mmCIF file as gemmi writes it, N, C-alpha and C atoms, coordinates in Angstrom:
data_model
loop_
_atom_site.group_PDB
_atom_site.id
_atom_site.type_symbol
_atom_site.label_atom_id
_atom_site.label_alt_id
_atom_site.label_comp_id
_atom_site.label_asym_id
_atom_site.label_entity_id
_atom_site.label_seq_id
_atom_site.pdbx_PDB_ins_code
_atom_site.Cartn_x
_atom_site.Cartn_y
_atom_site.Cartn_z
_atom_site.occupancy
_atom_site.B_iso_or_equiv
_atom_site.pdbx_formal_charge
_atom_site.auth_seq_id
_atom_site.auth_asym_id
_atom_site.pdbx_PDB_model_num
ATOM 1 N N . UNK Axp A 1 ? -7.416 -51.43 -1.662 1 0 ? 1 A 1
ATOM 2 C CA . UNK Axp A 1 ? -8.433 -50.709 -2.433 1 0 ? 1 A 1
ATOM 3 C C . UNK Axp A 1 ? -9.793 -51.333 -2.101 1 0 ? 1 A 1
ATOM 4 N N . UNK Axp A 2 ? -10.766 -50.503 -1.907 1 0 ? 2 A 1
ATOM 5 C CA . UNK Axp A 2 ? -12.087 -50.993 -1.541 1 0 ? 2 A 1
ATOM 6 C C . UNK Axp A 2 ? -12.779 -51.619 -2.748 1 0 ? 2 A 1
ATOM 7 N N . UNK Axp A 3 ? -13.784 -52.416 -2.479 1 0 ? 3 A 1
ATOM 8 C CA . UNK Axp A 3 ? -14.53 -53.055 -3.565 1 0 ? 3 A 1
ATOM 9 C C . UNK Axp A 3 ? -15.245 -52.03 -4.428 1 0 ? 3 A 1
ATOM 10 N N . UNK Axp A 4 ? -15.757 -50.982 -3.812 1 0 ? 4 A 1
ATOM 11 C CA . UNK Axp A 4 ? -16.469 -49.942 -4.566 1 0 ? 4 A 1
ATOM 12 C C . UNK Axp A 4 ? -15.516 -49.208 -5.507 1 0 ? 4 A 1
ATOM 13 N N . UNK Axp A 5 ? -14.323 -48.889 -5.038 1 0 ? 5 A 1
ATOM 14 C CA . UNK Axp A 5 ? -13.344 -48.198 -5.873 1 0 ? 5 A 1
ATOM 15 C C . UNK Axp A 5 ? -12.885 -49.098 -7.013 1 0 ? 5 A 1
ATOM 16 N N . UNK Axp A 6 ? -12.696 -50.375 -6.725 1 0 ? 6 A 1
ATOM 17 C CA . UNK Axp A 6 ? -12.286 -51.335 -7.747 1 0 ? 6 A 1
ATOM 18 C C . UNK Axp A 6 ? -13.366 -51.472 -8.813 1 0 ? 6 A 1
ATOM 19 N N . UNK Axp A 7 ? -14.624 -51.544 -8.376 1 0 ? 7 A 1
ATOM 20 C CA . UNK Axp A 7 ? -15.736 -51.667 -9.316 1 0 ? 7 A 1
ATOM 21 C C . UNK Axp A 7 ? -15.842 -50.422 -10.193 1 0 ? 7 A 1
ATOM 22 N N . UNK Axp A 8 ? -15.589 -49.258 -9.585 1 0 ? 8 A 1
ATOM 23 C CA . UNK Axp A 8 ? -15.635 -48.006 -10.346 1 0 ? 8 A 1
ATOM 24 C C . UNK Axp A 8 ? -14.545 -47.982 -11.413 1 0 ? 8 A 1
ATOM 25 N N . UNK Axp A 9 ? -13.349 -48.468 -11.088 1 0 ? 9 A 1
ATOM 26 C CA . UNK Axp A 9 ? -12.272 -48.537 -12.077 1 0 ? 9 A 1
ATOM 27 C C . UNK Axp A 9 ? -12.624 -49.48 -13.227 1 0 ? 9 A 1
ATOM 28 N N . UNK Axp A 10 ? -13.231 -50.611 -12.906 1 0 ? 10 A 1
ATOM 29 C CA . UNK Axp A 10 ? -13.63 -51.572 -13.934 1 0 ? 10 A 1
ATOM 30 C C . UNK Axp A 10 ? -14.666 -50.946 -14.864 1 0 ? 10 A 1
ATOM 31 N N . UNK Axp A 11 ? -15.652 -50.263 -14.308 1 0 ? 11 A 1
ATOM 32 C CA . UNK Axp A 11 ? -16.676 -49.618 -15.124 1 0 ? 11 A 1
ATOM 33 C C . UNK Axp A 11 ? -16.065 -48.528 -15.993 1 0 ? 11 A 1
ATOM 34 N N . UNK Axp A 12 ? -15.12 -47.776 -15.454 1 0 ? 12 A 1
ATOM 35 C CA . UNK Axp A 12 ? -14.453 -46.709 -16.228 1 0 ? 12 A 1
ATOM 36 C C . UNK Axp A 12 ? -13.723 -47.313 -17.431 1 0 ? 12 A 1
ATOM 37 N N . UNK Axp A 13 ? -13.034 -48.422 -17.227 1 0 ? 13 A 1
ATOM 38 C CA . UNK Axp A 13 ? -12.317 -49.07 -18.325 1 0 ? 13 A 1
ATOM 39 C C . UNK Axp A 13 ? -13.286 -49.588 -19.386 1 0 ? 13 A 1
ATOM 40 N N . UNK Axp A 14 ? -14.421 -50.118 -18.973 1 0 ? 14 A 1
ATOM 41 C CA . UNK Axp A 14 ? -15.415 -50.61 -19.934 1 0 ? 14 A 1
ATOM 42 C C . UNK Axp A 14 ? -15.97 -49.458 -20.762 1 0 ? 14 A 1
ATOM 43 N N . UNK Axp A 15 ? -16.187 -48.308 -20.12 1 0 ? 15 A 1
ATOM 44 C CA . UNK Axp A 15 ? -16.698 -47.146 -20.847 1 0 ? 15 A 1
ATOM 45 C C . UNK Axp A 15 ? -15.688 -46.661 -21.872 1 0 ? 15 A 1
ATOM 46 N N . UNK Axp A 16 ? -14.4 -46.663 -21.516 1 0 ? 16 A 1
ATOM 47 C CA . UNK Axp A 16 ? -13.367 -46.248 -22.461 1 0 ? 16 A 1
ATOM 48 C C . UNK Axp A 16 ? -13.316 -47.194 -23.653 1 0 ? 16 A 1
ATOM 49 N N . UNK Axp A 17 ? -13.445 -48.484 -23.407 1 0 ? 17 A 1
ATOM 50 C CA . UNK Axp A 17 ? -13.46 -49.467 -24.487 1 0 ? 17 A 1
ATOM 51 C C . UNK Axp A 17 ? -14.661 -49.282 -25.394 1 0 ? 17 A 1
ATOM 52 N N . UNK Axp A 18 ? -15.805 -48.977 -24.801 1 0 ? 18 A 1
ATOM 53 C CA . UNK Axp A 18 ? -17.012 -48.747 -25.604 1 0 ? 18 A 1
ATOM 54 C C . UNK Axp A 18 ? -16.849 -47.501 -26.461 1 0 ? 18 A 1
ATOM 55 N N . UNK Axp A 19 ? -16.247 -46.462 -25.919 1 0 ? 19 A 1
ATOM 56 C CA . UNK Axp A 19 ? -16.031 -45.233 -26.694 1 0 ? 19 A 1
ATOM 57 C C . UNK Axp A 19 ? -15.123 -45.507 -27.888 1 0 ? 19 A 1
ATOM 58 N N . UNK Axp A 20 ? -14.093 -46.294 -27.663 1 0 ? 20 A 1
ATOM 59 C CA . UNK Axp A 20 ? -13.172 -46.626 -28.754 1 0 ? 20 A 1
ATOM 60 C C . UNK Axp A 20 ? -13.899 -47.388 -29.858 1 0 ? 20 A 1
ATOM 61 N N . UNK Axp A 21 ? -14.745 -48.321 -29.476 1 0 ? 21 A 1
ATOM 62 C CA . UNK Axp A 21 ? -15.508 -49.088 -30.465 1 0 ? 21 A 1
ATOM 63 C C . UNK Axp A 21 ? -16.466 -48.178 -31.218 1 0 ? 21 A 1
ATOM 64 N N . UNK Axp A 22 ? -17.114 -47.268 -30.5 1 0 ? 22 A 1
ATOM 65 C CA . UNK Axp A 22 ? -18.033 -46.332 -31.158 1 0 ? 22 A 1
ATOM 66 C C . UNK Axp A 22 ? -17.303 -45.479 -32.184 1 0 ? 22 A 1
ATOM 67 N N . UNK Axp A 23 ? -16.133 -44.979 -31.825 1 0 ? 23 A 1
ATOM 68 C CA . UNK Axp A 23 ? -15.349 -44.179 -32.774 1 0 ? 23 A 1
ATOM 69 C C . UNK Axp A 23 ? -14.936 -45.013 -33.986 1 0 ? 23 A 1
ATOM 70 N N . UNK Axp A 24 ? -14.584 -46.265 -33.766 1 0 ? 24 A 1
ATOM 71 C CA . UNK Axp A 24 ? -14.193 -47.134 -34.877 1 0 ? 24 A 1
ATOM 72 C C . UNK Axp A 24 ? -15.375 -47.373 -35.814 1 0 ? 24 A 1
ATOM 73 N N . UNK Axp A 25 ? -16.568 -47.552 -35.251 1 0 ? 25 A 1
ATOM 74 C CA . UNK Axp A 25 ? -17.761 -47.763 -36.077 1 0 ? 25 A 1
ATOM 75 C C . UNK Axp A 25 ? -18.072 -46.5 -36.882 1 0 ? 25 A 1
ATOM 76 N N . UNK Axp A 26 ? -17.975 -45.344 -36.252 1 0 ? 26 A 1
ATOM 77 C CA . UNK Axp A 26 ? -18.22 -44.086 -36.957 1 0 ? 26 A 1
ATOM 78 C C . UNK Axp A 26 ? -17.214 -43.903 -38.09 1 0 ? 26 A 1
ATOM 79 N N . UNK Axp A 27 ? -15.934 -44.181 -37.814 1 0 ? 27 A 1
ATOM 80 C CA . UNK Axp A 27 ? -14.911 -44.049 -38.845 1 0 ? 27 A 1
ATOM 81 C C . UNK Axp A 27 ? -15.179 -44.998 -40.011 1 0 ? 27 A 1
ATOM 82 N N . UNK Axp A 28 ? -15.599 -46.224 -39.705 1 0 ? 28 A 1
ATOM 83 C CA . UNK Axp A 28 ? -15.901 -47.191 -40.761 1 0 ? 28 A 1
ATOM 84 C C . UNK Axp A 28 ? -17.075 -46.71 -41.611 1 0 ? 28 A 1
ATOM 85 N N . UNK Axp A 29 ? -18.088 -46.125 -40.976 1 0 ? 29 A 1
ATOM 86 C CA . UNK Axp A 29 ? -19.235 -45.6 -41.729 1 0 ? 29 A 1
ATOM 87 C C . UNK Axp A 29 ? -18.824 -44.442 -42.628 1 0 ? 29 A 1
ATOM 88 N N . UNK Axp A 30 ? -17.964 -43.567 -42.119 1 0 ? 30 A 1
ATOM 89 C CA . UNK Axp A 30 ? -17.493 -42.439 -42.934 1 0 ? 30 A 1
ATOM 90 C C . UNK Axp A 30 ? -16.73 -42.951 -44.149 1 0 ? 30 A 1
ATOM 91 N N . UNK Axp A 31 ? -15.868 -43.93 -43.949 1 0 ? 31 A 1
ATOM 92 C CA . UNK Axp A 31 ? -15.103 -44.493 -45.064 1 0 ? 31 A 1
ATOM 93 C C . UNK Axp A 31 ? -16.037 -45.165 -46.068 1 0 ? 31 A 1
ATOM 94 N N . UNK Axp A 32 ? -17.016 -45.914 -45.574 1 0 ? 32 A 1
ATOM 95 C CA . UNK Axp A 32 ? -17.948 -46.589 -46.48 1 0 ? 32 A 1
ATOM 96 C C . UNK Axp A 32 ? -18.746 -45.583 -47.299 1 0 ? 32 A 1
ATOM 97 N N . UNK Axp A 33 ? -19.194 -44.513 -46.658 1 0 ? 33 A 1
ATOM 98 C CA . UNK Axp A 33 ? -19.936 -43.482 -47.389 1 0 ? 33 A 1
ATOM 99 C C . UNK Axp A 33 ? -19.045 -42.765 -48.403 1 0 ? 33 A 1
ATOM 100 N N . UNK Axp A 34 ? -17.79 -42.524 -48.048 1 0 ? 34 A 1
ATOM 101 C CA . UNK Axp A 34 ? -16.871 -41.87 -48.984 1 0 ? 34 A 1
ATOM 102 C C . UNK Axp A 34 ? -16.628 -42.755 -50.203 1 0 ? 34 A 1
ATOM 103 N N . UNK Axp A 35 ? -16.402 -44.034 -49.98 1 0 ? 35 A 1
ATOM 104 C CA . UNK Axp A 35 ? -16.175 -44.96 -51.092 1 0 ? 35 A 1
ATOM 105 C C . UNK Axp A 35 ? -17.412 -45.032 -51.983 1 0 ? 35 A 1
ATOM 106 N N . UNK Axp A 36 ? -18.58 -45.124 -51.376 1 0 ? 36 A 1
ATOM 107 C CA . UNK Axp A 36 ? -19.815 -45.179 -52.159 1 0 ? 36 A 1
ATOM 108 C C . UNK Axp A 36 ? -20.018 -43.876 -52.925 1 0 ? 36 A 1
ATOM 109 N N . UNK Axp A 37 ? -19.734 -42.76 -52.29 1 0 ? 37 A 1
ATOM 110 C CA . UNK Axp A 37 ? -19.888 -41.463 -52.95 1 0 ? 37 A 1
ATOM 111 C C . UNK Axp A 37 ? -18.948 -41.307 -54.123 1 0 ? 37 A 1
ATOM 112 N N . UNK Axp A 38 ? -17.705 -41.718 -53.949 1 0 ? 38 A 1
ATOM 113 C CA . UNK Axp A 38 ? -16.757 -41.624 -55.062 1 0 ? 38 A 1
ATOM 114 C C . UNK Axp A 38 ? -17.148 -42.557 -56.191 1 0 ? 38 A 1
ATOM 115 N N . UNK Axp A 39 ? -17.71 -43.71 -55.838 1 0 ? 39 A 1
ATOM 116 C CA . UNK Axp A 39 ? -18.166 -44.638 -56.867 1 0 ? 39 A 1
ATOM 117 C C . UNK Axp A 39 ? -19.292 -44.046 -57.698 1 0 ? 39 A 1
ATOM 118 N N . UNK Axp A 40 ? -20.217 -43.383 -57.03 1 0 ? 40 A 1
ATOM 119 C CA . UNK Axp A 40 ? -21.351 -42.778 -57.729 1 0 ? 40 A 1
ATOM 120 C C . UNK Axp A 40 ? -20.906 -41.556 -58.522 1 0 ? 40 A 1
ATOM 121 N N . UNK Axp A 41 ? -20.055 -40.741 -57.933 1 0 ? 41 A 1
ATOM 122 C CA . UNK Axp A 41 ? -19.641 -39.491 -58.573 1 0 ? 41 A 1
ATOM 123 C C . UNK Axp A 41 ? -18.412 -39.644 -59.462 1 0 ? 41 A 1
ATOM 124 N N . UNK Axp A 42 ? -17.818 -40.824 -59.481 1 0 ? 42 A 1
ATOM 125 C CA . UNK Axp A 42 ? -16.564 -41.027 -60.203 1 0 ? 42 A 1
ATOM 126 C C . UNK Axp A 42 ? -16.621 -40.624 -61.662 1 0 ? 42 A 1
ATOM 127 N N . UNK Axp A 43 ? -17.637 -41.066 -62.361 1 0 ? 43 A 1
ATOM 128 C CA . UNK Axp A 43 ? -17.766 -40.754 -63.792 1 0 ? 43 A 1
ATOM 129 C C . UNK Axp A 43 ? -17.906 -39.254 -64.016 1 0 ? 43 A 1
ATOM 130 N N . UNK Axp A 44 ? -18.725 -38.619 -63.211 1 0 ? 44 A 1
ATOM 131 C CA . UNK Axp A 44 ? -18.907 -37.171 -63.339 1 0 ? 44 A 1
ATOM 132 C C . UNK Axp A 44 ? -17.639 -36.403 -63.023 1 0 ? 44 A 1
ATOM 133 N N . UNK Axp A 45 ? -16.904 -36.855 -61.995 1 0 ? 45 A 1
ATOM 134 C CA . UNK Axp A 45 ? -15.654 -36.189 -61.651 1 0 ? 45 A 1
ATOM 135 C C . UNK Axp A 45 ? -14.617 -36.358 -62.762 1 0 ? 45 A 1
ATOM 136 N N . UNK Axp A 46 ? -14.56 -37.549 -63.331 1 0 ? 46 A 1
ATOM 137 C CA . UNK Axp A 46 ? -13.626 -37.787 -64.426 1 0 ? 46 A 1
ATOM 138 C C . UNK Axp A 46 ? -13.932 -36.867 -65.593 1 0 ? 46 A 1
ATOM 139 N N . UNK Axp A 47 ? -15.186 -36.758 -65.954 1 0 ? 47 A 1
ATOM 140 C CA . UNK Axp A 47 ? -15.588 -35.88 -67.056 1 0 ? 47 A 1
ATOM 141 C C . UNK Axp A 47 ? -15.262 -34.426 -66.733 1 0 ? 47 A 1
ATOM 142 N N . UNK Axp A 48 ? -15.52 -34.015 -65.505 1 0 ? 48 A 1
ATOM 143 C CA . UNK Axp A 48 ? -15.249 -32.628 -65.113 1 0 ? 48 A 1
ATOM 144 C C . UNK Axp A 48 ? -13.759 -32.321 -65.199 1 0 ? 48 A 1
ATOM 145 N N . UNK Axp A 49 ? -12.914 -33.217 -64.687 1 0 ? 49 A 1
ATOM 146 C CA . UNK Axp A 49 ? -11.477 -32.97 -64.722 1 0 ? 49 A 1
ATOM 147 C C . UNK Axp A 49 ? -10.927 -33.012 -66.149 1 0 ? 49 A 1
ATOM 148 N N . UNK Axp A 50 ? -11.486 -33.884 -66.986 1 0 ? 50 A 1
ATOM 149 C CA . UNK Axp A 50 ? -11.068 -33.902 -68.385 1 0 ? 50 A 1
ATOM 150 C C . UNK Axp A 50 ? -11.424 -32.583 -69.057 1 0 ? 50 A 1
ATOM 151 N N . UNK Axp A 51 ? -12.59 -32.025 -68.722 1 0 ? 51 A 1
ATOM 152 C CA . UNK Axp A 51 ? -12.97 -30.715 -69.258 1 0 ? 51 A 1
ATOM 153 C C . UNK Axp A 51 ? -12.026 -29.624 -68.799 1 0 ? 51 A 1
ATOM 154 N N . UNK Axp A 52 ? -11.594 -29.682 -67.546 1 0 ? 52 A 1
ATOM 155 C CA . UNK Axp A 52 ? -10.643 -28.695 -67.027 1 0 ? 52 A 1
ATOM 156 C C . UNK Axp A 52 ? -9.309 -28.823 -67.746 1 0 ? 52 A 1
ATOM 157 N N . UNK Axp A 53 ? -8.85 -30.055 -67.933 1 0 ? 53 A 1
ATOM 158 C CA . UNK Axp A 53 ? -7.584 -30.278 -68.641 1 0 ? 53 A 1
ATOM 159 C C . UNK Axp A 53 ? -7.686 -29.759 -70.065 1 0 ? 53 A 1
ATOM 160 N N . UNK Axp A 54 ? -8.793 -30.034 -70.73 1 0 ? 54 A 1
ATOM 161 C CA . UNK Axp A 54 ? -8.985 -29.545 -72.098 1 0 ? 54 A 1
ATOM 162 C C . UNK Axp A 54 ? -8.961 -28.023 -72.144 1 0 ? 54 A 1
ATOM 163 N N . UNK Axp A 55 ? -9.604 -27.396 -71.181 1 0 ? 55 A 1
ATOM 164 C CA . UNK Axp A 55 ? -9.65 -25.935 -71.162 1 0 ? 55 A 1
ATOM 165 C C . UNK Axp A 55 ? -8.272 -25.341 -70.914 1 0 ? 55 A 1
ATOM 166 N N . UNK Axp A 56 ? -7.489 -25.99 -70.068 1 0 ? 56 A 1
ATOM 167 C CA . UNK Axp A 56 ? -6.157 -25.46 -69.752 1 0 ? 56 A 1
ATOM 168 C C . UNK Axp A 56 ? -5.141 -25.731 -70.853 1 0 ? 56 A 1
ATOM 169 N N . UNK Axp A 57 ? -5.247 -26.873 -71.498 1 0 ? 57 A 1
ATOM 170 C CA . UNK Axp A 57 ? -4.258 -27.238 -72.514 1 0 ? 57 A 1
ATOM 171 C C . UNK Axp A 57 ? -4.705 -26.897 -73.919 1 0 ? 57 A 1
ATOM 172 N N . UNK Axp A 58 ? -5.993 -26.66 -74.092 1 0 ? 58 A 1
ATOM 173 C CA . UNK Axp A 58 ? -6.497 -26.341 -75.422 1 0 ? 58 A 1
ATOM 174 C C . UNK Axp A 58 ? -6.537 -27.549 -76.336 1 0 ? 58 A 1
ATOM 175 N N . UNK Axp A 59 ? -6.444 -28.745 -75.775 1 0 ? 59 A 1
ATOM 176 C CA . UNK Axp A 59 ? -6.444 -29.962 -76.589 1 0 ? 59 A 1
ATOM 177 C C . UNK Axp A 59 ? -7.575 -30.865 -76.219 1 0 ? 59 A 1
ATOM 178 N N . UNK Axp A 60 ? -7.44 -32.106 -76.65 1 0 ? 60 A 1
ATOM 179 C CA . UNK Axp A 60 ? -8.5 -33.082 -76.393 1 0 ? 60 A 1
ATOM 180 C C . UNK Axp A 60 ? -8.319 -33.787 -75.07 1 0 ? 60 A 1
ATOM 181 N N . UNK Axp A 61 ? -7.201 -33.515 -74.367 1 0 ? 61 A 1
ATOM 182 C CA . UNK Axp A 61 ? -6.975 -34.151 -73.088 1 0 ? 61 A 1
ATOM 183 C C . UNK Axp A 61 ? -6.424 -35.552 -73.188 1 0 ? 61 A 1
ATOM 184 N N . UNK Axp A 62 ? -6.157 -36.047 -74.382 1 0 ? 62 A 1
ATOM 185 C CA . UNK Axp A 62 ? -5.614 -37.389 -74.548 1 0 ? 62 A 1
ATOM 186 C C . UNK Axp A 62 ? -4.231 -37.272 -75.142 1 0 ? 62 A 1
ATOM 187 N N . UNK Axp A 63 ? -3.493 -38.368 -75.073 1 0 ? 63 A 1
ATOM 188 C CA . UNK Axp A 63 ? -2.163 -38.378 -75.645 1 0 ? 63 A 1
ATOM 189 C C . UNK Axp A 63 ? -1.113 -38.155 -74.563 1 0 ? 63 A 1
ATOM 190 N N . UNK Axp A 64 ? 0.152 -38.358 -74.953 1 0 ? 64 A 1
ATOM 191 C CA . UNK Axp A 64 ? 1.249 -38.251 -73.998 1 0 ? 64 A 1
ATOM 192 C C . UNK Axp A 64 ? 2.199 -37.135 -74.389 1 0 ? 64 A 1
ATOM 193 N N . UNK Axp A 65 ? 1.712 -36.132 -75.039 1 0 ? 65 A 1
ATOM 194 C CA . UNK Axp A 65 ? 2.575 -35.032 -75.461 1 0 ? 65 A 1
ATOM 195 C C . UNK Axp A 65 ? 2.969 -34.144 -74.309 1 0 ? 65 A 1
ATOM 196 N N . UNK Axp A 66 ? 3.813 -33.161 -74.587 1 0 ? 66 A 1
ATOM 197 C CA . UNK Axp A 66 ? 4.235 -32.245 -73.541 1 0 ? 66 A 1
ATOM 198 C C . UNK Axp A 66 ? 5.642 -31.784 -73.788 1 0 ? 66 A 1
ATOM 199 N N . UNK Axp A 67 ? 6.083 -30.882 -72.96 1 0 ? 67 A 1
ATOM 200 C CA . UNK Axp A 67 ? 7.421 -30.328 -73.124 1 0 ? 67 A 1
ATOM 201 C C . UNK Axp A 67 ? 8.453 -31.122 -72.368 1 0 ? 67 A 1
ATOM 202 N N . UNK Axp A 68 ? 8.004 -31.994 -71.437 1 0 ? 68 A 1
ATOM 203 C CA . UNK Axp A 68 ? 8.947 -32.833 -70.721 1 0 ? 68 A 1
ATOM 204 C C . UNK Axp A 68 ? 9.614 -32.12 -69.568 1 0 ? 68 A 1
ATOM 205 N N . UNK Axp A 69 ? 9.105 -30.992 -69.154 1 0 ? 69 A 1
ATOM 206 C CA . UNK Axp A 69 ? 9.776 -30.403 -68.004 1 0 ? 69 A 1
ATOM 207 C C . UNK Axp A 69 ? 9.14 -29.198 -67.569 1 0 ? 69 A 1
């Protein structure tokens, strides 16, 4: 194998490694933003779902009652 072809293979492998790292960084940022978003919206989401449960069950949304099946 010629030196030029060998060098081209080495550069190709480095580019693939860089792409993998870039994707990992993007994925980490998406996860961090999702966690931060859920933290900020958590209270509002809890209140919203409790309101939905109250509307569907006609109760206060608390307690462990039910028909059991």
